[in-house]
C-alpha positions in Angstrom: 82.3 193.8 190.5 84.5 193.9 187.5 82.1 192.0 185.3 79.4 194.6 185.7 81.7 197.6 185.7 83.2 196.8 182.2 79.8 196.6 180.5 78.7 199.7 182.3 81.7 201.6 181.0 81.1 200.2 177.5 77.4 201.2 177.5 78.3 204.7 178.8 81.0 205.1 176.2 78.8 204.0 173.4 76.0 206.3 174.7 78.4 209.2 174.8 79.6 208.6 171.2 76.0 208.2 170.1 75.1 211.5 171.9 77.9 213.4 170.2 77.1 211.9 166.8 73.4 212.6 167.2 74.3 216.2 167.9 76.3 216.5 164.7 73.6 214.8 162.6 71.0 216.9 164.4 72.4 219.9 162.6 72.1 218.2 159.2 68.8 216.2 159.5 66.4 219.1 159.8 67.9 220.6 156.7 67.9 217.5 154.5 65.0 219.0 152.5 67.3 221.9 151.5 70.1 219.5 150.5 67.7 217.6 148.4 66.4 220.8 146.8 70.0 221.8 146.0 70.7 218.3 144.6 67.7 218.3 142.3 68.5 221.8 141.0 72.1 220.8 140.4 71.2 217.6 138.6 68.7 219.3 136.4 70.0 222.7 135.5 73.9 222.6 135.6 75.7 222.5 132.3 76.0 218.7 132.4 72.4 218.3 133.8 69.2 217.0 132.3 67.9 220.4 131.3 70.8 222.8 131.3 69.7 226.4 132.1 72.5 228.9 132.5 70.5 231.4 134.6 69.7 228.6 137.1 72.7 226.4 136.8 75.2 229.2 137.0 77.0 228.9 133.7 77.2 231.0 130.5 76.8 234.8 130.1 73.8 237.0 130.3 73.5 238.5 126.8 71.8 241.7 128.2 74.5 242.6 130.7 77.5 240.6 129.6 78.0 239.1 133.0 78.3 235.5 134.0 75.2 234.0 135.4 75.2 233.5 139.2 72.5 230.8 139.2 71.1 229.0 142.2 73.6 226.2 142.6 76.5 228.2 143.8 74.8 230.5 146.2 72.8 227.7 147.7 75.8 225.6 148.5 78.0 228.5 149.5 75.7 230.4 151.7 72.2 228.9 152.2 73.2 225.4 153.3 76.0 226.3 155.7 74.0 229.1 157.3 71.0 226.7 157.8 73.3 224.2 159.5 74.9 226.9 161.7 71.5 228.3 162.7 70.2 224.8 163.5 73.3 224.0 165.6 73.2 227.3 167.5 69.5 226.9 168.1 70.0 223.4 169.5 72.3 225.0 172.1 70.6 228.3 172.9 67.3 228.5 171.1 66.7 231.3 168.5 69.3 233.6 170.0 71.9 230.9 169.7 70.9 230.2 166.1 71.3 233.8 165.1 74.8 234.1 166.7 75.8 230.8 165.1 74.8 232.0 161.6 76.6 235.4 162.1 79.8 233.6 163.1 79.6 231.2 160.2 79.5 234.1 157.7 83.1 234.8 158.7 84.0 231.2 157.8 82.0 231.2 154.5 83.5 234.3 152.9 87.0 233.3 153.7 87.2 230.3 151.5 86.1 229.0 148.0 84.9 225.6 149.3 81.5 224.8 150.8 82.0 225.4 154.5 79.8 222.8 156.1 82.3 221.6 158.7 83.0 225.2 159.6 79.3 225.7 160.1 79.0 222.7 162.3 81.7 224.3 164.5 80.6 227.9 164.5 76.9 227.2 164.9 77.1 225.5 168.3 80.0 227.7 169.4 78.0 230.8 168.7 75.0 229.5 170.7 77.2 228.3 173.6 79.3 231.4 174.0 76.2 233.7 173.8 74.5 231.6 176.5 77.6 232.0 178.7 77.8 235.7 178.1 74.1 236.3 178.9 74.5 234.4 182.1 77.0 237.0 183.3 74.4 239.7 183.7 71.3 237.6 184.0 69.0 239.3 186.5 71.3 242.3 186.8 69.9 244.5 184.0 67.9 247.5 185.1 64.3 247.4 184.0 63.7 249.0 180.6 67.2 248.3 179.4 66.8 244.6 178.6 66.3 245.0 174.9 69.1 247.4 174.5 71.6 245.1 176.3 70.4 241.9 174.6 70.5 243.4 171.1 73.9 245.1 171.5 75.5 242.2 173.2 74.4 239.9 170.4 75.5 242.3 167.8 78.9 242.9 169.3 79.6 239.3 170.0 78.3 238.3 166.6 80.8 240.6 164.9 83.6 239.2 167.1 82.5 235.6 166.2 82.5 236.5 162.5 86.1 237.8 162.7 87.1 234.8 164.7 85.6 232.5 162.1 87.4 234.3 159.3 90.9 234.5 160.8 91.0 231.4 163.1 88.4 228.7 162.1 88.5 229.2 158.3 92.2 228.3 157.8 91.9 225.2 160.1 88.8 223.9 158.4 90.2 224.6 154.9 93.3 222.6 155.7 91.3 219.8 157.2 88.9 219.6 154.3 91.8 219.5 151.8 93.5 216.7 153.8 90.2 214.8 154.0 89.6 215.2 150.3 93.1 214.0 149.5 92.6 211.0 151.8 89.4 210.0 150.1 91.1 210.5 146.7 94.0 208.4 147.9 91.7 205.6 149.0 89.8 205.7 145.7 93.0 205.7 143.5 94.6 202.9 145.5 91.4 200.8 145.7 91.1 200.7 149.5 87.9 202.8 149.9 85.8 199.6 150.2 87.7 198.9 153.5 85.7 201.7 155.1 82.8 199.2 155.3 84.6 197.4 158.1 84.0 200.4 160.3 80.8 201.8 158.8 78.6 198.7 158.9 79.2 197.9 162.6 78.8 201.6 163.4 75.4 201.6 161.8 74.1 198.7 163.9 75.4 200.5 167.0 73.0 203.4 166.1 75.9 205.6 164.9 74.6 205.5 161.3 73.3 209.1 161.4 76.4 210.3 163.0 78.6 208.6 160.4 76.5 209.6 157.4 75.3 213.1 158.2 78.0 214.1 160.6 81.0 213.1 158.5 80.2 211.8 155.0 77.6 214.3 154.0 79.8 217.5 154.6 82.7 215.9 152.8 80.5 214.6 150.0 78.9 218.0 149.4 82.3 219.5 148.9 83.3 216.8 146.5 80.0 217.1 144.6 80.4 220.8 144.3 83.8 220.3 142.7 83.1 217.2 140.6 79.3 217.1 140.1 78.9 213.9 142.2 80.3 212.1 145.1 80.8 208.4 146.0 80.7 209.4 149.7 76.9 209.7 149.7 76.5 206.0 149.2 79.1 204.6 151.6 76.5 204.4 154.4 73.2 205.0 152.6 73.4 202.0 150.1 70.2 200.0 150.9 71.7 196.8 149.3 73.5 195.2 152.2 70.6 195.5 154.6 68.2 194.2 151.9 70.4 191.1 151.4 70.3 190.2 155.1 66.5 190.5 155.2 66.1 188.4 152.0 68.3 185.7 153.6 66.0 185.7 156.6 63.0 185.4 154.3 64.4 182.2 152.8 66.5 180.7 155.6 65.3 182.3 158.8 62.7 180.8 161.1 60.0 181.8 163.5 59.1 185.5 164.0 62.3 186.7 162.2 61.3 184.8 159.0 57.7 186.0 159.2 58.5 189.6 159.7 61.4 189.8 157.2 59.3 190.5 154.1 57.6 193.6 155.6 60.9 194.8 157.0 62.6 194.4 153.6 59.9 196.6 152.0 60.3 199.3 154.6 64.1 199.2 154.4 64.4 199.2 150.7 61.5 201.4 149.6 60.9 203.4 152.8 64.6 203.9 153.5 64.5 203.1 157.2 67.7 201.1 157.6 67.2 200.8 161.4 64.6 198.1 160.6 67.2 195.5 159.9 69.5 196.2 162.9 67.6 193.9 165.3 68.1 191.0 162.8 71.9 191.6 162.9 71.8 191.8 166.7 70.0 188.5 166.9 73.0 186.9 165.1 76.0 189.2 165.2 78.0 187.1 162.8 75.7 188.5 160.1 77.6 191.7 160.3 80.0 190.0 158.0 77.3 189.9 155.4 76.7 193.7 155.5 80.4 194.4 155.5 80.8 192.2 152.4 77.9 193.8 150.7 79.1 197.3 151.6 82.6 196.6 150.3 81.1 195.3 147.1 78.9 198.3 146.6 81.7 200.8 147.2 84.1 198.9 144.9 81.4 198.9 142.1 80.9 202.7 142.5 84.7 203.3 142.4 85.2 201.1 139.3 82.4 202.7 137.4 83.2 206.3 138.7 79.6 206.7 139.9 78.1 208.8 142.6 75.2 210.9 143.8 74.8 214.7 143.5 73.4 215.1 147.0 72.6 213.0 150.1 70.0 210.3 149.8 67.9 210.7 152.9 66.2 208.6 153.9 68.3 205.7 152.4 65.5 204.6 150.1 66.2 203.3 146.6 63.8 206.0 145.4 65.9 208.7 147.1 69.1 207.1 145.8 67.9 207.1 142.2 66.5 210.6 142.5 70.0 211.9 143.6 72.0 209.8 141.1 74.2 211.8 138.8 73.2 211.7 135.1 76.2 209.6 134.1 76.0 207.2 137.1 72.7 205.3 136.9 74.3 202.1 135.7 77.0 202.2 138.3 74.6 203.1 141.2 72.1 200.4 140.3 74.9 197.8 140.0 76.3 198.9 143.3 72.9 198.4 145.0 72.2 195.1 143.2 75.7 193.5 143.8 75.8 194.7 147.4 72.5 193.0 148.0 73.6 189.8 146.2 76.8 189.5 148.2 75.1 190.3 151.5 72.4 187.8 150.7 74.9 185.0 149.8 77.0 185.5 153.0 73.9 185.8 155.2 72.4 182.7 153.7 75.4 180.6 154.4 75.5 181.8 158.0 71.8 181.2 158.6 71.8 177.8 156.9 74.9 176.7 158.9 73.1 177.8 162.1 70.0 175.8 161.1 72.0 172.7 160.4 73.6 172.9 163.9 70.2 173.1 165.5 69.2 169.8 163.8 72.1 167.9 165.4 71.8 166.3 168.8 69.6 167.7 171.6 67.4 170.4 170.0 67.0 172.4 173.2 70.7 172.4 174.0 71.6 173.3 170.4 69.1 176.2 170.5 70.4 177.4 173.8 74.0 177.3 172.5 73.1 179.1 169.3 71.0 181.8 171.0 73.7 182.4 173.5 75.9 183.6 170.7 73.3 186.2 169.5 74.6 188.8 171.9 71.2 190.4 172.2 71.2 192.6 175.3 68.1 194.2 176.7 68.0 197.1 179.0 64.6 196.0 180.2 64.5 193.1 182.5 62.2 191.4 185.0 58.5 190.9 184.8 57.8 194.0 186.8 60.3 196.2 185.0 63.8 195.9 186.3 66.3 196.1 183.5 69.9 195.4 182.7 69.9 199.1 181.9 69.9 199.5 185.7 73.3 198.0 185.7 74.3 200.3 182.9 72.7 203.4 184.0 70.9 203.1 187.2 67.5 202.1 185.9 65.5 200.4 188.6 62.0 199.0 189.1 58.8 200.9 189.0 55.1 200.4 189.0 52.3 202.5 187.6 51.3 205.3 189.8 48.1 207.3 190.0 49.4 209.3 187.0 47.5 208.2 183.9 49.3 207.4 180.7 48.0 210.0 178.2 51.1 211.1 176.3 53.4 208.5 174.7 56.4 209.3 172.6 58.3 206.9 170.4 61.9 208.0 170.2 64.8 207.1 168.0 68.2 208.5 167.0 66.9 210.9 164.3 63.2 210.9 165.0 62.3 210.6 161.4 62.5 206.9 160.4 62.1 204.0 162.9 60.4 206.2 165.5 57.7 207.3 163.0 57.1 203.7 161.9 57.0 202.4 165.5 54.7 205.2 166.6 52.3 204.4 163.7 52.1 200.8 164.6 51.6 201.5 168.3 49.1 204.3 167.6 47.0 201.9 165.5 47.0 199.3 168.2 46.0 201.8 170.9 43.2 203.3 168.8 41.9 199.8 167.9 41.6 199.1 171.6 39.5 202.2 172.0 41.9 204.4 173.8 41.4 207.5 171.7 42.4 209.9 174.4 46.0 208.5 174.4 48.3 210.5 172.2 51.2 208.8 170.5 53.9 210.8 168.8 57.5 210.3 167.6 60.5 212.4 168.3 64.3 212.3 168.1 66.1 211.6 171.3 68.0 214.9 171.0 64.7 216.8 171.0 63.0 214.9 173.8 61.6 216.9 176.8 60.6 215.6 180.2 56.9 216.2 179.4 55.8 212.6 178.5 54.1 210.0 180.5 55.8 207.1 178.7 58.8 206.9 176.3 59.2 203.9 173.9 62.7 203.5 172.6 65.0 200.9 171.1 66.9 199.1 173.9 70.3 200.3 172.7 69.2 203.9 173.0 67.6 203.6 176.4 70.4 205.4 178.3 70.2 208.5 176.2 66.4 208.6 176.3 66.5 208.2 180.1 68.7 211.3 180.5 66.2 213.4 178.6 63.0 212.1 180.3 63.8 211.2 183.9 60.1 211.5 185.0 58.6 209.3 182.2 58.2 205.6 182.3 60.6 203.9 179.9 59.7 201.0 177.6 62.4 199.4 175.5 61.8 197.4 172.3 64.0 195.5 170.0 61.7 195.2 167.0 60.0 198.2 165.4 57.5 196.2 163.4 55.9 193.9 165.8 57.3 194.2 169.3 55.2 192.3 171.9 55.7 195.3 174.1 53.1 197.1 171.9 50.5 194.6 173.0 51.6 194.9 176.6 51.2 198.7 176.5 47.7 198.2 175.2 47.0 195.7 178.0 48.4 198.2 180.5 46.1 200.9 179.2 43.1 198.5 179.5 43.9 198.0 183.1 44.5 201.7 183.6 41.0 202.4 182.3 39.7 200.3 185.2 41.9 202.3 187.6 43.9 199.2 188.4 47.7 199.7 188.3 49.4 196.6 187.1 53.0 195.4 186.4 54.3 196.0 182.9 57.2 194.3 181.4 59.7 196.8 180.0 58.7 199.8 182.2 61.6 201.2 184.1 61.9 204.0 186.6 64.9 206.2 186.8 66.4 205.4 190.2 67.7 202.3 191.9 65.3 201.6 194.8 66.6 201.0 198.3 65.6 197.8 199.8 63.0 199.5 202.0 61.3 200.6 198.8 60.9 197.2 197.3 57.4 196.9 198.6 56.3 199.9 196.7 58.2 198.7 193.6 56.4 195.4 193.7 52.9 196.6 194.6 50.4 195.3 192.1 46.7 195.1 193.0 44.8 191.9 192.2 42.6 192.0 189.1 39.0 191.3 190.0 38.6 188.8 187.2 40.9 186.3 188.8 39.9 186.1 192.4 38.5 182.6 192.3 40.1 179.9 194.6 42.8 177.9 192.9 45.7 175.9 194.3 48.5 177.3 192.0 51.2 176.5 194.5 51.1 172.8 195.5 53.2 171.1 198.2 55.1 169.1 195.6 56.1 172.3 193.9 58.0 173.6 196.9 61.7 172.8 197.2 63.6 174.1 200.3 67.1 173.1 199.0 67.5 173.5 195.3 70.0 171.3 193.6 71.1 173.8 190.8 74.3 175.8 191.0 73.8 178.2 188.1 71.0 180.3 186.5 70.3 177.9 183.6 70.0 175.0 186.0 67.6 176.9 188.2 65.4 177.8 185.3 65.3 174.2 184.2 64.5 173.1 187.8 61.6 175.6 188.1 60.3 174.5 184.7 60.4 170.8 185.5 58.4 171.4 188.7 55.8 173.2 186.6 55.7 170.3 184.2 55.5 167.8 187.0 52.1 169.2 188.1 50.8 169.2 184.5 50.8 173.0 184.1 53.2 173.2 181.1 55.1 171.1 178.5 58.7 171.0 177.3 58.1 173.8 174.8 57.2 176.2 177.7 60.4 175.2 179.6 62.5 175.9 176.5 60.8 179.3 176.2 61.7 180.1 179.8 65.4 179.9 178.8 64.6 182.0 175.7 63.0 184.7 177.8 66.0 184.9 180.1 68.4 185.3 177.2 66.5 188.4 176.0 64.9 189.8 179.2 66.3 189.0 182.7 63.7 188.0 185.3 65.7 189.1 188.3 63.5 191.1 190.6 65.7 192.2 193.5 65.4 191.2 197.1 67.0 187.9 196.2 64.2 186.9 193.9 63.9 185.8 190.3 60.7 184.8 188.6 61.5 182.9 185.4 58.6 182.4 183.0 58.0 181.7 179.3 57.7 184.1 176.3 54.4 185.5 175.0 54.6 183.0 172.1 54.6 180.1 174.6 51.3 180.9 176.2 49.7 178.1 174.1 51.8 175.6 176.0 50.3 176.5 179.4 47.6 174.0 180.4 46.8 175.6 183.8 48.1 178.3 186.1 50.8 177.2 188.5 53.6 178.4 190.7 56.8 176.7 191.9 59.1 177.8 194.8 62.7 176.8 195.1 65.1 178.1 197.8 68.9 177.8 197.4 71.4 177.5 200.3 74.0 179.3 198.2 72.9 182.3 196.2 72.9 181.8 192.4 74.6 184.2 190.1 71.7 185.6 188.1 73.5 187.7 185.5 75.6 189.4 188.2 72.8 189.5 190.8 72.5 187.1 193.8 69.3 185.0 193.8 68.2 182.9 196.8 64.5 182.3 195.7 63.4 181.2 192.3 59.7 181.2 191.6 58.6 179.6 188.3 55.3 180.8 187.0 52.8 179.9 184.3 49.6 181.9 184.0 46.6 180.8 182.0 44.4 183.5 180.5 46.2 186.4 182.2 45.9 184.8 185.6 49.6 185.5 186.1 48.6 189.1 186.9 46.8 188.1 190.0 49.4 185.5 191.0 52.2 188.0 190.6 50.3 190.5 192.7 50.2 188.1 195.6 53.8 187.0 195.2 54.8 190.7 195.1 53.0 191.3 198.4 55.0 188.6 200.0 58.4 189.7 198.8 57.5 193.4 199.5 57.3 192.5 203.2 60.8 192.1 204.7 59.5 190.1 207.6 57.9 187.6 205.2 61.1 187.3 203.2 63.0 186.6 206.5 60.4 183.9 207.3 61.0 182.3 203.9 64.7 182.2 204.6 64.2 180.4 207.9 61.4 178.1 206.8 62.1 174.4 207.7 59.0 172.8 206.2 56.9 172.9 203.1 53.9 173.8 205.1 55.6 176.9 206.5 56.2 178.1 202.9 52.6 177.3 201.9 51.4 179.2 205.0 53.4 182.3 204.0 52.0 182.1 200.4 48.6 181.2 201.6 46.8 184.0 199.7 48.3 182.8 196.5 45.9 179.9 196.6 43.1 181.9 198.0 
């Protein structure tokens, strides 16, 4: 009990932090274009800019009137940007009405200080929307016909005035004090040379999908204030520096192996030029020790910026080298370029050592055992488990099993934290695959999790963000991925659509429903019709593949036992057995009803000689990642024959009477009789 409760609390806590951070960054991200516009105008037209123009940069005197030029820089940062943030925050809470109230309240904060009031806007915007929503609820449905507009307009006007006064007298002093303290803290860290230590917190937070919260929720508001006062800020590059991530991906290019090595070059291009930092997170999650590489690179980059007194004039979003250079202050190009290059070099050096050391360990002794030990340290956790769609996310958030219903999949959304980077890329890859397969009527879009609505048939999301996506789309089928570039789930979605076109609902790995099914519902959860292409007679379950008293005492041993039985009948080789262990480390194959169906990865299909099934029953239930398993069925399917085999197995385990018969079976023939249709 305690072993599953702790991870559940951990996932829930992280999801809560992500949700709050996403809300903060959600006020900034839609307005990044305005920040960039302000940054470009500042870099070009201020007195120290590339093309100083007093009327635009806000310096000098108008010879006609004798007054000082107002310019664009000051009004934009003082009024435009905070009001945009406030309006966005209020609208997130209570649509347009909330946005208007948030902007009104923020004016009280803006006029009461001489510093850019971004933090005040991030407080007053949501507060204005939330309070207006509560006030409207008081007389909802109680207004006499014909008086709705009068009440709505005056209530908004009166409450807006109150909010502006509240912002001026109450919020402004608090935020001003906080901003001054935060600025002093940053200056203290810079002057004492300890600012690089922030990478110890920033880099792990990024991999936990708190990057937008850290950057746009905290660093950007403080950086804007610093930039307004000093013309640049180091804070814009604490999180956005593309160097550390590039270093890790380069190390994989030279010292990685398999799919990680093959996909690293494309990921590096997208990360460094495209600015989508999320692309390298799965590479860190595969080998968590690599976080030391990004921490080392991040510290090096920050130290370089501090020593050269370099910074950006505005946020670099996305974190592309192009955006970084576009926002670099005029006197900071050498320092910024050095910060990126040195951060990349240090990250590459550390990551290379870690990857090479891991490779050397694999070459010692038993390769399979060394690989299992090494992979066990990856810490990669998937919220999607089982061949039919039962996930570890179920343990974390109540995600259970599901099958495709009569509802067709026509509207798919790829969701990520911000909805601008990784989701757009993933949606593009998936869209191309679906169109290439001829499913032109299936729509694929991308969206931020914060803006998801329960109007989609299927949601594709990174496994670490599944809980939050689930809250937003309880009716949709959830597919989790851990690789935005080439997840095998994309091909499985296409295969699912192929089957759907033939009106044949089939199991899909990674699909998860939103409720934990009761045992009576297991039959519906496992129901999978038999594809017509594989109805020929084959003896996939042979007498020698049935064991009534398994010898294993743990999950790894049970997987090995099932794999050896498959090999004994000539169905697979040792590589397939190794891939069965690999599959279990990334995606659990626990099905419920005391059943687990271990099988190989997609990459191991070439190691299947023929379709086969094995059956092992255990007297004492085996702990299968916290779930009790009595029956272990090993499976190898040649040329998609596993779909038909699984359909027949599912029919058996969907029948409680048949499960009871399997529990009491005394002979191999009894088991074969129960599974008779598997060989039909």
